[in-house]
N, C-alpha and C positions, 0 to 999 in steps of 0.2 A: 711459810711454805710458799714459793712463787713458781708460779704457771706461767708458763712462755705459750703465748697463742699466737700460734703461724695463723696468716690469714690464707686461706685457702682459695685458691682461682677459682672461679666458677668453671664449672666442667663446659668444654664448649664441643657441639656437635661436630662429627667429623663431617667435612666438606662433602656434599652431595655431588656427584657427577651428575651434569648437566644433560638432560635429553633432550634431542632434536626431535621435534614433531616432524613427520612427514606430511607433506601438503596432501589432502584429499584428493585421491584421483579420481576424477568424473568417471561415470560409467560409459564402457565402450561404445553402448547405443547411442549415447548423446553426441558422442564423436561424429559417430557416422551419421546422425541425422543433422549434423550441423556442418558437414564437410562441404568445401565447395563444389565438389562432383555431383552431390546429391541435389544441392540448391542449384546449381546449373541444367541439372537435368530438369527438376521441376520446371524451371522458367523457360526451356524448351518445350516441354508438354503442353504448358500452357499458352507459350505463342503459338505452335502448331495449333491447339486448337481455336485461336481467337483469329488465325489466318485461313484457315479450312475454308469457310466461303469463298474469297479472294482466291484461294488455289483452284477452287472447282471453276470458277470463272476462267481461270488462266486455260485450264484442262480443255473446257468446253467452246473456249475461244477458237480453238485449231480444229473443229469441227464442223461438218457439213450438217443439215439439217436431219438427215438420215441416222449419221453416227450417234446425234445426242440420245437416240432413243435406242440405240441398236448398240453400243460399246457400254463399257464401265464408266463410270463418271469419273474417275480419277486417272483416265488413262488419255494418251494424246489421240488425236483423228491424223488425217492428211492434211496438217497445218495449211489449214485454209484460212489464216488469220487475217492476212492481207486482203483476200477477197471477202471476207465477213466484215473486214473495214469500210473496203468502198461499198458495200450494198448499206450498211448502216448510213454513210455520210451521204449517200446519192437518192436514198429513198425521199421520195415526195419532195424531189427539189431541195433537198439539203435540210429538212426540216429540224434534223437533230444537231447539226451544227448551230442554228439559230437558238435551240433549246441550250445549248453550252454557251452560247454568248450571252442570253438572258441570266442563265445562271452566274457567270461571271458578274454581270452587271449586278444581280441583287447582292451576293456575297462580298463581293472585294468593295465596290462602290459603296454600299450599304453599311458594310461594317467599318470601313475605313471612318466614315460618319458619324456611325455610333459609338465607336473608340473614343473618338475625338471629342463627343458631346459628354461622354464618360468622365473621361479625363479631366474636362474644364469642370464638371460640377463636383467630381469627387475633390478637388483640388479648392474648389471654395468652401465645401463643407468642410477641408481639415484647416485652413487658411485664413478665414475670415470668421467674424464673430458676427451675428445678426439675431435678433427675436426669433425665438422659436425652431433654432437652427437643428437642435437633438430631435424634437418634436417631429419636425419636417423629416428628418432622416429615418427616423421610425418609419414614417409613412413609405419612403422608401425600402425599407426592410420588410414590409408586410408584403409590398409587391413581389418581392424576391420567392414568397410563399406560394403566389397565385399560379397555378396552371397556366400554360399559353393557350391550351384547349379551352380554357374558360372564358377568356375574354375575346375569342375570335368570331363571336357573332354579336358583341358589342361593336368591335373594330368595322365589322363589316357594316352593320348600321351607319356606325359614323362617316365611313368611306362613302356610304351610300348618299348622305347628306352633302357632303363636299362634292361629289359630283365626280370621285377618280376611282370608282370601280372598274375593273378590266381595264386598268393603265398600270405603266410601270410605278407611278407613285402610289398605288394601293399596298406596295410590300416595303417599297423604299422607306415611308413616312413613318409604318410601326415600328421599322426595325432601327430607329435612333432612338426608342425607349427601352431601357436596358436595365433594370433596376439592380441587378448582381453586379454587372459592370461599374456602376456608380460606387458601390460597396469597394471594389476591389482597387477601383482609383482611389478612394480615400488610404485605404492601407498603404497603397504605393505611395502617395503622397507624405503621410506621416514617417516613411522609413526613407524616402530618397531626396525630401527637398528639405532641408534645414532652412528653418526660419532665418537664421541669421545671412545667409546668402541674400534672400529675399529683402531682408532690411537694408541692407549694403547697397543693393540695386535700385531701391527708392531713396536712399540717400544721395547716390548720383545721379538722380534726377528721371529715372526710368520710370514710366506711367505703367498701371497696373496690366494693361493690354500686352506692353512690351514684357514686363518682368513674368508673366506667363509663357509668352511665347519665346523668348529668347532667354531664360534662366530655367524656368520650372518644367518645360515641356521638354527640352532634350532630356533632364535629369530623370524623365518618367518615361522615358521611350521601350526599357522594359515591361513597363505595366502597360503601355500602350499597345505592345504587341501580344502581350499575355490576353488583353480584352479583345484584341482585333481577332485571334485565333479561335476564342470562344465564340464569337459572335460570325466569325466564316464559318465555322463547323456548323451552328446552328441554324444558320440562313442556307447553306447549302444542302442540308437536310431537311430544309423545312418543307412539309407538305401539305397539310391542315389550311395554311393562309393562303397560297396561291389555289388550292381545290375551292376555296370558298371566295376569293377575289377575283379569280380570271376567267373568263368564258371562249378569249380568243387563242385558238393553238397557238399562234404567232408570239405570245407572251409567255408562254410556258417556261418554266425552268426546266432542267432535265429531269429531274425525279418524276415530276408530275405526267410531263410527256412520256417516261419510259412506262408510267402505270397507265397510262389510255393505250399504248401499246400492247400492254399485258392483257387489257381487258379483251383484246380482238383475237387473242389466241385460238379462243373455241371455234371463231368462224373461220379465220385465217392463220394456220397453222405456222406460216413463214415468219410471223411476228415472233415467236417464241425465241428462234435466233437472233433476229434483232433487239429483243430484248435484252437476252445474255450479254451480247457484244455492247450495245449502249451503256449497260450496268456496268462492265468491266471500263470502259473510258470515263464512266462519271467517277470512278475512284482515283483516278490518275491525279485531278487538280488537288482530291484534299492530301495525296501522298507526297507531289511536289509542295504544296504551303509548309507542312510539317517538316519535311527534310529541309528546307531553304531558310525555315524560321525557328529552328528547335533551339539554337544557344539562345535566343528572347525569351523562347517558353520555359526553357529552365532556369534560367536568371532570376525570370519573374515569378516564378513559383517556391524558389529559394528563398526569395526577399520577403513572400507572402508568408512563406512558412515560418520564418525567424520572427518576423513580426507580430 
């Protein structure tokens, strides 16, 4: 008896319908917190808080001495701004204008020289090999950790030995030393100055000084301006150094001069108005510097962050 065995095809499962998963929706609260309106609102609040002292100075500059104490702090006065400015610049034969000139000298000339020294030093640390380079650079980094107030007394003793106390050099010479600027300059040199370009310049017969001034220094312009702005801000706001080094009021920077005016408020109340208007004028150069050089500031910070 023969039996026919029919091969049974394996049972196949019916095709299942594909299910499309819906993307998970973010919570509504997360969308609200991350919305542009909320972020911009927070930025406006923070900016208003940061600008509140300057705005108070603007309101106070329009008032006379009586209105300073008789009206609200954030209300305009009789718009005596021009008269107040005339009083500030004419007091004591224009000593305030002399203080502004001293601050410009200390900040602009000192910061420009300091930035050049920092860029040259950072370039040397990056592009040259010499014994003990990394150890010496470590010493520079240690200098970043030392607060400026700690070294003021030793610097005064050194200036006294050199005979430059109560002179312009007492503030210009210490401004040349900027360990943080050297660190930034080395970072900028690594990111901006290719070694191949320097080798090509040397092959063409350029010396090391010419290679640095004609090739490397233009490439390091954003880094130079970034270091300059850091030094400019620190020098313009420097108070303890001039207080220790200077005795002659004709050598005072503007912040030290305003401090001396403020100390006389209890004896002569008219100095209150002079101090307020002078403080407003002293802020203007910083604003001008940052507005004029902000493109170098942005590009410099971006390069440092990427590196």
